[in-house]
N, C-alpha and C positions, 0 to 999 in steps of 0.2 A: 595394235600395239602389243608386243609380246612381253611377257614377264618371265623372269628367271627365278625358279624356286631352288632354294638350298636343300640338299638332300637331308632327309630326316634320319637321325641316328637313334636307334633304340637299343635297349640292353640286349646283349648277345649278338648284335649285328657287327659285322667286320667293317672297319674303317680303312679306306684306302689312303695311305699316306704318300705324299709326294716326297721326292728326295730333299734332304736338307741342302741349303737353307730355305727352300721354297715351301716346305711344310709349315703351316701355321697352326696346326692342331696340337703340336707338342714341341718340346725342345729336349736336347740330350746333353748329358754331362758325363765325361770320363774322368775319373779321379784316381790318382796315384799318391797316396798319403804315406810318405816315408818318414823315418825318424828325424831326418835332417831337413828334407824339403818336401813340399807339397806341390803337385803339378795338376793342372786341370785343363781339360779340352772341352769347349762348348760348341755344339752344332752350329755350323754356319760361320763360326769365328775362329776355329782352330785352337791352338795352344794359347791360352790367355793368362795362365799363371805358372810361375816357377819360382816359388818363394820359400823362405824358411818356415818350417813347421812350428809355429809358435802361436799361442792363444792371443797374446798381445805383444806387439813388437816393442823394442826399447830396452832400457836397463833392467826392467822387471819382467823380462820375457819368461813365459811358462811354456814348457815343452810337453804337450799332451800325449805324444807318441814316443816311446823309448824302446830301442832294440827290437823293433818290429811288433810292439804290443801297444794297444791303446790303453794308457794308464789313467787318462782323465777324459771320460766320454763327454761330460758337459763342456769341458774346455775345448774339445775337438769340435763340438757343435758350434760353440761361439766363434771359433776360428773360421769354420765354413760359412757361417752367416756373415762374418766381416768381409771375407774374401769374395764370396759368390752371391750373396743375397741381392746385391744391387746390380749384378751383371745378368741375371736371368730375366727373360721377358715376363711382364706382368700377365696375370690371368692364365698362366700355363703351369702344368705340373710336369716337371722333367722326368725323363727316363734316365736313370743313373747307373753307370757301370763302375764298380770299385775294384781295384786290384787288392789282393790279400796275400800275405805270406803263405807258403804251402803248408808248413808245419805250424801248429797252433792256430791254424786258419779258422777253426770253428769259433773260438773266442773272439778273434779279430773281426770276423764277419758279423757276429752278433753286435759287438760294440759299434762297428762302422754303420750298420743299418740304423742303430739308434741315433747316432750322431747326425746322419744325413737327413733325418726326419725334419730337421730345421729348414731344409730346402723344399719341403712339401712335395716329395717325389711321387710320381704315379706308380713307378715300379723301381725296385733296386735289385740289380744283379751283381754278383761278385765273380771274379775270375782269378785263378791262381796267378801270382805275379810272373812265374816262369813261362806260363802259356802266353800271357800278355806280351812278354818280351819276345817270344818266338814269333808271334803274329806281327808285332811291330817291326821285326827284322825281316819279315817276308820269308821266313824259313819254311822248308818243305816238311810239313808235319806228318806226312805219310810214312816217314822213316824215323827210326829211333834217334832221339836228339838229347844231348846233354846241355843243360843251360847252367852256366856259372854266373850268378848275379852277385857282384861284390858291391854292396851299398856302403853308406856312410857308417852305419852301426851294426849291420847284419850281412852275413854272406850265406847264400843258399846254393846248393848244388842239387839239381833236379833232373831226373830222367823222365823224358816224355816218350810215349809210344802212341801213335795215331792221335797225338794232341792231348792224351790223358796222362796224368801223373802216375808213374809206376813206382818210383822210389824218390826219396828226398832226404837231404841232410842239411844241417845248418850249424853255424858257429856265430857266437856273439862278438864278432870282430868285423871291422870295416875300415874304411879309409881314414876316419877320424881318429883311429887308434894308432896311426903311424907315428905319433909322437912317443908312444911307449913301446910299440912292437915294430919289427922290421917288415918290409915287404916280403922278405924271404919267409918269415913266420906265417904270414897270411897265406902265401902260396903253399907252404907246407901243410897248413890246415886244409886247404882245398884238395891237395893231392891225397891227404889222408882220407877225406870223405869219399873221393872217387875210388880209392883202393878198397875201402869198406864196401862200397856198392858192388864192385867187381867180385869180391869174395862171397857176397851174399846172393848174387844173381845166379840162378841155376839155368838161365838161358843165355843167349848170346847178345841180348839187347844192349846191355851196358858196354860190352866190348865193341859192338858194331857202332854205337853212338860215339865212343871214344875215338875209334879209328876215323870216323867221319869228321871229327874235329869239334870240340866243345864250343858252344856259342858263349862269348864273354860279353857281359853287360854290366850296367851300373857304373858308378864313378871309378871303380877299380880298373875298368877297361881303358880309362884315360891315363893310367899310370904305367909308363913304359917299363919301370922296374918290376912291377907285378907281372906284367905279361912276359917279361924275360925270364923271371924265376919260375913262373908256372909252366911255361913251355919246356924248360929244362927238367922239371919234376915229372911232367906227364909224358914227355917224349913224343908229343903230337903237336901239330900246328893248331893254334887257336884262331877262331873266327870272331874278331871284334865287331860288335854291332855298330852301325853308323849312328851317330848321336846316341851313344849307349845310355846316357842318363835320362833320356826321354822315351826310350823304347817301350817301357811298360805302359805309359799313358797313351802312346800311339797305338799300341795293340788293343788297349781297352776301347779306344775310339773306333777301331775297326770292328770290334764286337758290337759296339753301340749302333753302327750303321746297319749291321746284320739284324740286330734285335728290333730296330726301328719299325720294320715292316713285317715282323713275325706275327702270324695269326693269333698266337696265344697272348700277345701283348697289345694287339690292335683291336681286339674285341671290346665292346662296351666302353669305348672311350667317349666321354661326354664332349659335346661341342664346346669350343672356347667361347666364353662369354665376352661380349663386346662392351668396352667401357662406355658409360653413358655421359 
């Protein structure tokens, strides 16, 4: 009669992870916490959340993230616990990838890391939102790329080269401001940021990326009037991302898959305890 022994895991040894959802040693979460909506992707389950970014729903809703900044870290933690705490497998510590604004990203990343501790993560990785958008769109990152992300409360224009951020601009305007500003004004602001990048760039990267066609994402990509005005101001065709409002979380999920089996993250992972 043969017996099967489970492999012994010791500190410093590498653990071989199976592809999700077959891997039982860990789970993964991709998070895109915007000022207006929070989206989450869980390994093996896909996109499970696309909900308003509020600590508590209802008449007394509190908004812990405003204009791309986490202004209430404990409130953000309570929101994540309410939305995801019961959705994660028991006895596992998730690998979490969080998107972050390119500018002021240091402060955002620090607050985000503190907030997601409520989910007891094994590791927390952050990725610039523009890079996540490009990955979610399946863009070729070997060439210069302009990403125009028009969100609900914030608009970013980011130049990527080989996937790295070379230049970035932002304005505190988004689709929720269309009650007080016009789509032409938002388009004018984007065009102004692109012009400033062209003037500052001493290489041909920005110009090459512009001629290639900017990648348009966020809720603004779903507004035909913004696309129309922006195309007229930039004089180049825009490439709207498919399902632009979820591009960032899909890109974070792609990074999550890559990080799942990376040696630096799979070393010294304790075995999952079995419930008694």
